[in-house]
C-alpha positions as CSV (number, residue, x, y, z in Angstrom):
1,X,64.6,95.3,132.0
2,X,64.2,96.7,135.5
3,X,67.5,97.8,137.1
4,X,68.6,96.3,140.4
5,X,70.0,98.4,143.2
6,X,73.5,97.0,142.6
7,X,73.3,97.9,138.9
8,X,72.2,101.4,139.8
9,X,75.1,101.8,142.2
10,X,77.7,100.6,139.8
11,X,76.3,102.8,137.0
12,X,76.3,105.8,139.4
13,X,80.0,105.4,140.0
14,X,80.6,105.7,136.3
15,X,79.1,109.2,136.2
16,X,82.2,111.3,136.8
17,X,82.3,114.4,139.0
18,X,82.9,116.6,136.0
19,X,79.7,115.2,134.3
20,X,77.7,115.9,137.4
21,X,79.0,119.4,137.8
22,X,78.3,120.2,134.1
23,X,74.7,118.9,134.3
24,X,74.1,120.5,137.7
25,X,75.3,123.8,136.4
26,X,73.0,123.4,133.4
27,X,70.0,122.6,135.5
28,X,70.6,125.5,137.8
29,X,70.4,127.9,134.8
30,X,67.2,126.6,133.4
31,X,64.2,129.0,133.2
32,X,61.8,126.2,134.1
33,X,61.1,124.2,137.3
34,X,63.5,121.3,137.1
35,X,65.6,119.2,139.6
36,X,68.1,116.4,139.3
37,X,68.4,113.5,141.9
38,X,70.9,110.7,142.3
39,X,70.0,107.0,142.7
40,X,69.4,107.6,146.4
41,X,66.9,110.3,145.5
42,X,69.2,113.0,147.0
43,X,69.3,116.5,145.3
44,X,72.2,117.1,142.9
45,X,70.8,120.2,141.3
46,X,67.7,122.4,141.2
47,X,66.7,125.4,139.1
48,X,65.6,128.7,140.7
49,X,62.1,128.1,139.5
50,X,62.0,124.7,141.2
51,X,63.3,126.1,144.5
52,X,60.8,129.0,144.5
53,X,57.9,126.7,143.6
54,X,58.6,124.4,146.6
55,X,59.7,127.2,148.9
56,X,63.2,125.8,149.2
57,X,66.6,127.5,149.4
58,X,69.8,126.6,147.4
59,X,71.8,126.4,150.7
60,X,69.7,123.6,152.2
61,X,68.6,121.1,149.5
62,X,71.7,119.5,148.2
63,X,72.4,116.0,149.5
64,X,69.0,115.7,151.1
65,X,65.8,113.9,149.9
66,X,62.8,116.0,149.0
67,X,60.6,114.0,151.4
68,X,62.8,115.2,154.3
69,X,62.3,118.8,153.2
70,X,58.6,118.7,152.3
71,X,56.9,116.0,154.5
72,X,53.4,117.0,153.3
73,X,53.9,116.4,149.6
74,X,57.2,114.6,149.5
75,X,55.6,111.1,149.4
76,X,54.0,112.0,146.1
77,X,57.4,112.9,144.5
78,X,59.1,109.9,146.1
79,X,56.6,107.5,144.6
80,X,57.1,109.0,141.1
81,X,60.9,108.9,141.6
82,X,60.8,105.2,142.5
83,X,58.9,104.5,139.2
84,X,61.6,106.5,137.3
85,X,64.4,104.5,139.0
86,X,62.7,101.4,137.6
87,X,63.1,102.9,134.1
88,X,59.6,104.3,133.5
89,X,58.6,108.0,133.4
90,X,55.8,108.8,135.7
91,X,53.4,111.8,136.2
92,X,51.3,112.9,139.1
93,X,50.0,115.7,141.3
94,X,52.4,117.5,143.5
95,X,49.6,118.0,146.0
96,X,46.3,116.4,146.9
97,X,44.1,115.8,143.8
98,X,40.6,117.3,143.5
99,X,37.4,115.2,143.8
100,X,37.3,114.8,140.0
101,X,40.9,113.6,139.9
102,X,42.3,116.8,138.5
103,X,45.4,118.5,139.8
104,X,44.4,121.8,141.3
105,X,47.9,123.4,141.2
106,X,51.0,121.7,140.0
107,X,51.8,118.6,138.0
108,X,55.1,116.6,138.4
109,X,56.8,114.6,135.6
110,X,59.7,112.4,136.6
111,X,61.9,110.6,134.2
112,X,64.9,108.3,134.4
113,X,68.4,109.8,134.2
114,X,70.5,107.4,132.1
115,X,74.3,107.0,132.4
116,X,76.7,106.5,129.4
117,X,75.8,102.8,129.2
118,X,72.0,103.3,129.3
119,X,71.7,102.3,133.0
120,X,69.5,104.4,135.3
121,X,71.7,106.5,137.6
122,X,69.2,109.0,138.9
123,X,66.0,110.9,138.0
124,X,65.1,114.2,136.5
125,X,61.9,116.0,137.7
126,X,60.0,118.7,136.0
127,X,57.1,120.7,137.6
128,X,54.6,122.5,135.6
129,X,51.4,124.4,136.4
130,X,48.1,122.5,136.0
131,X,46.5,125.6,134.5
132,X,49.1,125.7,131.7
133,X,48.7,122.0,131.0
134,X,45.0,122.4,130.6
135,X,45.5,125.4,128.4
136,X,47.7,123.3,126.2
137,X,44.9,120.9,125.6
138,X,42.2,123.6,125.0
139,X,44.0,126.5,123.3
140,X,43.7,126.8,119.6
141,X,47.1,125.4,118.3
142,X,47.4,127.5,115.1
143,X,50.7,126.1,114.0
144,X,53.0,128.3,111.9
145,X,53.9,126.4,108.8
146,X,57.4,127.8,108.4
147,X,58.8,127.3,111.9
148,X,56.5,124.6,113.3
149,X,55.8,126.8,116.3
150,X,52.3,127.7,117.6
151,X,50.9,130.8,116.1
152,X,49.6,134.1,117.4
153,X,46.1,132.9,118.4
154,X,47.6,130.0,120.4
155,X,49.9,132.3,122.2
156,X,47.1,134.7,123.1
157,X,45.2,131.7,124.5
158,X,48.1,130.9,126.7
159,X,48.3,134.5,128.0
160,X,44.6,134.4,128.7
161,X,44.9,131.1,130.6
162,X,47.8,132.6,132.7
163,X,45.7,135.6,133.6
164,X,42.8,133.5,134.7
165,X,45.0,131.3,136.8
166,X,46.6,134.3,138.5
167,X,43.3,135.8,139.7
168,X,43.4,136.0,143.5
169,X,46.9,134.6,143.6
170,X,50.2,136.3,144.3
171,X,51.8,135.2,141.1
172,X,51.8,135.9,137.4
173,X,53.6,134.9,134.3
174,X,56.7,136.4,132.6
175,X,55.8,137.3,129.0
176,X,58.4,138.2,126.3
177,X,58.2,139.5,122.7
178,X,61.3,139.0,120.6
179,X,61.6,141.1,117.4
180,X,64.5,140.6,114.9
181,X,66.3,143.9,114.1
182,X,66.3,144.9,110.4
183,X,65.1,141.5,109.2
184,X,63.5,142.9,106.1
185,X,66.9,143.6,104.7
186,X,67.7,139.9,104.8
187,X,65.0,139.2,102.2
188,X,66.2,142.1,100.1
189,X,69.9,141.2,100.2
190,X,69.8,137.4,100.1
191,X,66.4,136.5,98.8
192,X,63.1,135.2,100.4
193,X,64.3,131.6,100.6
194,X,67.3,132.6,102.6
195,X,65.0,134.7,104.8
196,X,62.8,131.7,105.4
197,X,65.8,129.6,106.4
198,X,66.9,132.3,108.8
199,X,63.5,132.4,110.5
200,X,63.4,128.6,110.8
201,X,66.8,128.7,112.5
202,X,65.8,131.5,114.8
203,X,62.6,129.7,115.8
204,X,64.7,126.6,116.7
205,X,67.1,128.7,118.7
206,X,64.4,130.4,120.7
207,X,62.7,127.1,121.4
208,X,66.0,125.5,122.4
209,X,66.7,128.4,124.7
210,X,63.4,128.0,126.5
211,X,62.7,124.2,126.3
212,X,66.1,122.6,126.5
213,X,66.3,118.8,125.7
214,X,70.1,118.6,126.3
215,X,70.0,116.7,129.6
216,X,68.7,113.4,128.1
217,X,67.0,112.3,124.9
218,X,64.3,110.8,127.2
219,X,63.6,114.1,129.0
220,X,60.0,115.0,128.5
221,X,59.0,118.4,127.0
222,X,58.4,121.0,129.7
223,X,54.9,122.5,129.7
224,X,55.9,125.3,132.1
225,X,56.8,127.6,129.2
226,X,55.5,128.4,125.8
227,X,57.0,129.7,122.5
228,X,55.1,131.0,119.5
229,X,55.7,132.9,116.3
230,X,53.6,136.1,116.5
231,X,54.4,137.6,113.1
232,X,56.9,137.7,110.3
233,X,60.0,138.4,112.4
234,X,58.5,138.3,115.9
235,X,58.3,135.6,118.5
236,X,56.5,135.3,121.9
237,X,57.6,133.5,125.0
238,X,55.6,132.8,128.2
239,X,57.0,131.4,131.4
240,X,54.5,130.4,134.0
241,X,54.6,129.8,137.7
242,X,56.7,130.1,139.7
243,X,57.1,133.7,138.6
244,X,60.7,134.8,137.9
245,X,61.9,138.1,139.3
246,X,62.4,141.0,137.0
247,X,66.2,140.5,137.2
248,X,65.9,136.8,136.3
249,X,63.5,137.6,133.4
250,X,66.0,140.1,132.0
251,X,68.9,137.6,132.4
252,X,66.8,135.0,130.5
253,X,66.1,137.5,127.7
254,X,69.8,138.3,127.4
255,X,70.5,134.6,127.0
256,X,68.0,134.5,124.1
257,X,69.7,137.4,122.5
258,X,73.1,135.6,122.6
259,X,71.6,132.6,120.9
260,X,70.2,134.8,118.1
261,X,73.5,136.6,117.7
262,X,75.3,133.4,116.6
263,X,76.0,133.4,112.8
264,X,73.6,131.6,110.5
265,X,75.1,129.9,107.5
266,X,72.8,130.1,104.4
267,X,74.6,128.8,101.3
268,X,77.8,130.7,101.0
269,X,76.7,133.4,103.4
270,X,77.2,133.8,107.2
271,X,74.3,136.0,108.3
272,X,74.4,137.7,111.7
273,X,71.3,139.1,113.3
274,X,70.4,140.9,116.5
275,X,67.0,141.2,118.1
276,X,65.2,143.5,120.6
277,X,63.2,142.1,123.5
278,X,60.4,143.6,125.6
279,X,59.1,141.8,128.6
280,X,56.7,142.1,131.5
281,X,55.5,140.1,134.5
282,X,51.7,140.1,134.6
283,X,50.0,141.7,137.5
284,X,47.3,144.1,138.6
285,X,47.5,146.4,135.5
286,X,46.8,143.4,133.2
287,X,43.1,142.4,133.3
288,X,43.1,141.0,129.8
289,X,45.4,139.5,127.2
290,X,44.9,142.7,125.1
291,X,46.4,144.8,127.8
292,X,49.3,142.3,128.2
293,X,50.1,142.5,124.4
294,X,49.7,146.3,124.5
295,X,52.2,146.8,127.3
296,X,54.5,144.1,125.9
297,X,54.8,146.0,122.6
298,X,55.3,149.3,124.5
299,X,58.3,147.6,126.1
300,X,59.5,146.3,122.8
301,X,59.2,149.7,121.2
302,X,61.3,151.2,124.0
303,X,63.9,148.5,123.5
304,X,64.1,149.1,119.7
305,X,64.3,152.9,120.2
306,X,67.5,152.4,122.3
307,X,69.3,150.6,119.4
308,X,69.7,147.0,118.3
309,X,70.2,144.1,120.6
310,X,68.4,145.6,123.6
311,X,66.2,144.3,126.4
312,X,63.6,146.5,128.2
313,X,61.1,145.7,130.9
314,X,57.6,147.3,130.7
315,X,56.9,150.4,132.9
316,X,53.5,152.1,133.2
317,X,55.1,155.3,131.7
318,X,55.8,153.4,128.5
319,X,52.2,152.7,127.8
320,X,51.3,156.4,128.3
321,X,54.2,157.3,125.9
322,X,53.1,154.7,123.4
323,X,49.5,156.1,123.5
324,X,50.8,159.6,122.7
325,X,53.0,158.1,119.9
326,X,50.1,156.3,118.3
327,X,48.0,159.5,118.4
328,X,50.8,161.5,116.8
329,X,51.4,158.8,114.2
330,X,47.7,159.0,113.2
331,X,48.1,162.7,112.8
332,X,51.2,162.2,110.7
333,X,49.5,159.8,108.4
334,X,46.8,162.4,107.9
335,X,49.4,165.0,107.3
336,X,50.9,163.0,104.4
337,X,47.4,162.4,102.9
338,X,46.3,166.1,103.3
339,X,49.5,167.7,102.1
340,X,50.6,169.2,105.4
341,X,54.3,168.4,105.0
342,X,56.7,170.9,103.5
343,X,60.4,171.0,102.6
344,X,62.7,173.8,103.8
345,X,66.2,174.2,102.4
346,X,69.4,175.3,104.2
347,X,72.1,176.6,101.8
348,X,75.5,174.9,101.6
349,X,78.3,177.3,100.6
350,X,81.7,176.8,99.2
351,X,83.9,178.4,101.8
352,X,86.6,179.6,99.4
353,X,84.4,182.0,97.5
354,X,81.2,182.0,99.7
355,X,79.0,180.8,96.8
356,X,76.0,178.6,97.2
357,X,76.6,175.2,95.6
358,X,73.9,173.1,97.2
359,X,71.3,172.8,99.9
360,X,70.1,170.4,102.5
361,X,66.4,169.4,102.3
362,X,64.7,169.4,105.7
363,X,61.2,168.1,106.4
364,X,58.7,170.4,108.1
365,X,55.1,169.9,109.3
366,X,52.5,172.6,109.0
367,X,49.9,171.5,111.5
368,X,46.4,172.8,110.6
369,X,45.9,174.2,114.2
370,X,49.3,174.3,115.8
371,X,51.2,175.8,112.9
372,X,54.8,174.9,112.2
373,X,55.7,171.9,114.5
374,X,59.2,171.6,115.8
375,X,61.0,168.8,114.0
376,X,62.2,167.5,117.4
377,X,58.5,166.8,118.3
378,X,57.7,164.6,115.3
379,X,60.8,163.4,113.4
380,X,62.0,160.8,116.0
381,X,58.5,159.2,116.0
382,X,58.3,159.4,112.2
383,X,61.7,157.9,111.7
384,X,61.0,155.1,114.1
385,X,57.9,154.0,112.2
386,X,57.3,152.5,108.8
387,X,55.6,155.7,107.8
388,X,59.0,157.2,107.2
389,X,59.4,155.1,104.0
390,X,56.5,156.8,102.0
391,X,57.2,160.2,103.6
392,X,60.9,159.9,102.7
393,X,59.9,159.2,99.1
394,X,57.5,162.1,99.1
395,X,60.4,164.4,100.1
396,X,62.5,163.1,97.2
397,X,59.7,163.9,94.7
398,X,59.1,167.3,96.3
399,X,62.7,168.2,96.1
400,X,62.8,167.3,92.4
401,X,59.6,169.3,91.7
402,X,61.2,172.4,93.5
403,X,64.5,172.0,91.6
404,X,62.6,172.0,88.3
405,X,60.9,175.2,89.3
406,X,64.2,176.9,90.3
407,X,65.7,175.8,87.0
408,X,62.7,177.2,85.1
409,X,62.8,180.5,86.9
410,X,66.5,181.1,87.5
411,X,68.4,178.6,85.4
412,X,70.3,175.5,86.5
413,X,73.2,177.5,88.0
414,X,71.0,178.5,91.0
415,X,72.0,175.3,92.8
416,X,74.1,172.3,91.7
417,X,72.6,169.7,94.0
418,X,70.4,169.1,97.0
419,X,71.1,166.7,99.9
420,X,68.2,164.5,101.2
421,X,68.4,162.6,104.5
422,X,67.4,158.9,104.2
423,X,66.5,157.0,107.4
424,X,67.9,153.6,108.3
425,X,64.4,152.1,107.7
426,X,64.5,153.3,104.1
427,X,67.9,151.6,103.7
428,X,66.7,148.4,105.3
429,X,63.6,148.3,103.1
430,X,64.9,150.0,100.0
431,X,62.4,148.8,97.4
432,X,60.2,152.0,97.4
433,X,63.3,154.3,97.6
434,X,64.9,152.7,94.5
435,X,61.7,152.5,92.5
436,X,61.0,156.2,93.3
437,X,64.5,157.2,92.0
438,X,64.1,155.0,89.0
439,X,60.8,156.7,88.1
440,X,62.4,160.1,88.5
441,X,65.3,159.2,86.2
442,X,62.9,158.0,83.5
443,X,61.2,161.3,83.7
444,X,64.4,163.0,82.4
445,X,65.7,164.4,85.6
446,X,69.5,163.9,86.1
447,X,69.9,162.0,89.4
448,X,73.5,163.4,89.9
449,X,71.8,166.5,91.2
450,X,70.6,164.6,94.3
451,X,72.8,163.6,97.2
452,X,71.5,161.0,99.6
453,X,72.6,161.4,103.2
454,X,72.8,158.5,105.6
455,X,74.2,158.7,109.2
456,X,77.5,157.0,109.9
457,X,76.0,154.8,112.7
458,X,73.2,153.7,110.4
459,X,75.6,152.9,107.6
460,X,77.8,150.8,109.9
461,X,75.0,148.9,111.6
462,X,74.5,146.6,108.7
463,X,77.5,147.0,106.3
464,X,76.4,144.3,103.8
465,X,72.9,145.8,103.3
466,X,74.3,149.4,103.2
467,X,76.9,148.4,100.6
468,X,74.3,146.7,98.4
469,X,71.9,149.8,98.5
470,X,74.8,152.2,97.9
471,X,75.9,150.2,94.8
472,X,72.4,150.5,93.4
473,X,72.3,154.3,94.1
474,X,75.7,154.8,92.3
475,X,74.4,152.8,89.3
476,X,71.5,155.3,89.1
477,X,74.0,158.2,89.4
478,X,72.9,159.4,92.8
479,X,75.6,161.0,95.0
480,X,76.1,159.7,98.6
481,X,77.1,161.6,101.8
482,X,77.8,160.3,105.2
483,X,76.1,162.5,107.8
484,X,77.2,163.1,111.4
485,X,80.7,161.9,110.5
486,X,82.8,161.0,113.5
487,X,79.8,160.5,115.9
488,X,79.1,156.8,115.0
489,X,80.7,153.5,115.1
490,X,83.9,154.2,113.2
491,X,84.7,157.2,111.0
492,X,87.5,155.3,109.3
493,X,85.4,152.2,108.9
494,X,82.6,154.1,107.2
495,X,84.9,155.3,104.4
496,X,86.8,152.0,104.1
497,X,83.5,150.1,103.6
498,X,81.9,152.5,101.2
499,X,82.9,154.8,98.3
500,X,81.1,158.1,99.3
501,X,81.2,161.5,97.6
502,X,80.9,163.7,100.7
503,X,81.2,163.6,104.5
504,X,79.4,166.0,106.8
505,X,81.2,167.0,110.0
506,X,78.6,167.1,112.9
507,X,77.7,170.5,114.4
508,X,78.9,169.2,117.8
509,X,82.5,169.2,116.5
510,X,82.1,172.6,114.8
511,X,81.0,174.2,118.0
512,X,84.2,173.1,119.7
513,X,86.5,174.4,116.9
514,X,87.9,177.3,119.0
515,X,89.2,174.9,121.7
516,X,92.4,172.9,121.3
517,X,90.8,169.5,121.6
518,X,88.0,170.4,119.3
519,X,90.3,171.8,116.6
520,X,92.5,168.7,116.7
521,X,89.5,166.4,116.4
522,X,88.2,168.3,113.3
523,X,91.7,168.2,111.8
524,X,91.8,164.4,112.2
525,X,88.4,164.0,110.6
526,X,89.4,166.2,107.7
527,X,92.6,164.2,107.2
528,X,90.6,161.0,107.1
529,X,88.1,162.4,104.5
530,X,90.9,163.9,102.4
531,X,92.8,160.6,102.3
532,X,89.8,158.9,100.8
533,X,89.1,161.7,98.3
534,X,85.7,162.8,99.8
535,X,84.4,166.4,99.9
536,X,83.8,167.8,103.4
537,X,80.8,169.8,104.5
538,X,80.9,171.3,108.0
539,X,77.5,171.7,109.7
540,X,76.5,174.2,112.3
541,X,78.8,177.1,111.4
542,X,77.6,180.0,113.5
543,X,80.5,182.4,113.8
544,X,83.0,183.9,111.4
545,X,85.8,182.5,113.5
546,X,84.6,178.9,112.9
547,X,84.2,179.6,109.2
548,X,87.8,180.9,108.9
549,X,89.3,178.1,110.9
550,X,87.6,175.5,108.7
551,X,88.6,177.2,105.5
552,X,92.2,177.5,106.7
553,X,92.2,173.7,107.6
554,X,91.1,172.8,104.1
555,X,87.3,172.2,104.6
556,X,85.6,172.8,101.3
557,X,82.0,173.5,102.2
558,X,79.9,174.7,105.1
559,X,76.3,175.3,106.3
560,X,74.9,177.0,109.4
561,X,73.1,180.0,110.8
562,X,76.1,182.2,110.0
563,X,75.0,182.0,106.4
564,X,71.2,181.4,106.6
565,X,68.5,179.4,108.5
566,X,66.4,176.9,106.6
567,X,63.7,178.5,104.4
568,X,60.9,177.4,102.1
569,X,61.5,176.8,98.4
570,X,60.4,180.3,97.2
571,X,62.6,182.2,99.7
572,X,65.5,179.9,99.0
573,X,65.3,180.7,95.3
574,X,65.4,184.4,95.9
575,X,68.2,184.0,98.4
576,X,70.3,181.9,96.0
577,X,69.7,184.3,93.1
578,X,70.9,187.2,95.2
579,X,74.1,185.3,96.0
580,X,74.6,184.4,92.4
581,X,74.3,188.0,91.2
582,X,76.6,189.2,94.0
583,X,79.2,186.7,93.0
584,X,79.3,187.5,89.3
585,X,76.5,185.3,88.0
586,X,78.6,182.2,87.4
587,X,80.2,179.3,89.3
């Protein structure tokens, strides 16, 4: 039934001021072009995108009718608003239609705003670009079966349509890629079914953050934005005209991260996830959808390299850096295939009698033309890529091979154990790591001669996953060390969460031992470790004074240039044998 003016007025009175303030605040925060009007068609709220699209300012619109502010096109919106006041949603062009009846620029969709009793108390208007509406009809809607979102091909079609529409115009689209941090560990820890439930929930949250339906159950879907699932743990978002500023785009991305951070209940588990976001606003550097996706993922890589839960905007330098990174990654893949990697060993001594008890295995790259490449030049890129997983397992097998050679040549007493660094990626995707160790155990090698090192910050980043992997390592007999102790999230928390055999004090603390503050800090770390029964290895010992202070404070073991630099396996064997002979031939 059509509402009369008196019905509208009485229903409008029932809408409290607090309700209006809440809805107005919500509208003002939307990333799409939307506006709210009362029954007299006066502005109550407008989103930044709406104001920018109609060249209005927040200071001048409220309490006025759109037709008073935009005489040229106001009549179109007013006619649509009158239809909505009568209870029927209406759609039309925001400007003059083309000869074929198509809207050349912007489409308006106006719907009734219903009060608590169902009466119409105002209208809600949404503006969307005609180019995006057309793209929605023609783009391939490859729907993802798990989340119900459009797939990668459909998203690429939307990006292509946005670029075509922007040709010759001073506008673009804001494009985002959202990648879940360490999602693979969810499947490993809770199972694939739980992982699927998590992805469905995240898909709904991202869609809700972009296409909100909270104002009214009758509010039509906005076509001014687009959400898709691009890959297993990756989502894409496109926001069209009017183009948001970089600051507004970053603020929007931060809101998406907050939605993702909320706990997800799966069975008896409360799962918390974070994500990384890269974004850009299309412009002159982006002539094709391929260039958009290339630069978008360069921004995402930069975000992920800065740690979890990070947002980064694209900059031209990122694409250049990414190009260099991909070239280096290709070379590193070839290095693994062609046997260019090597392992060097730095001795670890017992400070009380200066005897070698172990070593730390360090990855090196013998480039065919450049010679020995500095670890600083390739390790960060390797550790940030999935290639670190097979390379890390190669290191374990190579260490075992070398230890067998030492035992055959010099006897087992030459070294008790070797420490091997394991990257966070290997912990988050532990299948290959655990299968490699199981294979070695079945070959007859005692795994208690291996000590796996993980950094404190990586261990505390996902405590549940870390605890699960460490439990499996202990079942295999592998020892565990926390590396860079004291530099991460919580030194005390690292030991409270996990039963570890060894902690390694970072060289940055060792270098400050001869200062009052540095000495006190190392003493505190030693007390924490001793309270939990963990052995302590101090890294970076370069002077006899540092060695003597550590020994006097109760530190059991040390490594550093004072004793020896890293060396290849054959040199290490000779070095360790010399020390063994000098110290009486027995431990």
